[in-house]
Phi, psi and omega in degrees: 000121183287148178272144178268130177249121176269136181099233184280151179281151180292147181267133177253124181271173180295325180291326177295321179295319180291323177295319180294315182290325179289321179290323177294317179297321180295318179294322179291323179290328177288325181295330179288337182267357181280132178269147178285156180279130178225159182285140177288344178248131180300141183298331181291342179271352183303311180297321179295315179295322179298312181296317182296311183290323177293323177296313179298317180298319179291324177294316179294322177297317178297319179294327176296314180294321178296317178299317181293323183283329186262346181264149178274171181297329183283333184261358180287146178239123181296321181295320179294322178296316180294318180294314180296317178296321179293316179297316179297318181296318180295313181294319178292325178293312179290327176297319177295320178299312180291330175294317177295317180295322180292330181271359174099005177267103184271114183248000000 
């Protein structure tokens, strides 16, 4: 944000001009060496990954519901429920992410 000077304008000396041009030249030379940001996964794989991960997530979710419906209160295991729920959540979350990316919604 430039500063406003009321009255006389600030004086720029020859050394200020050389410092300015050298810093500008340095920034321009650095800008040429910067690489663009790209996805580690090719964009063409997004639909395939979305379908695969959502399928796995829905299968694990179905197995979770079947386990809950068929087991009695005495035979249920909290650790198995947590692991199954976590795996289903991770696959459904990444599947949803890749579905959004494949459809052009960049999040």
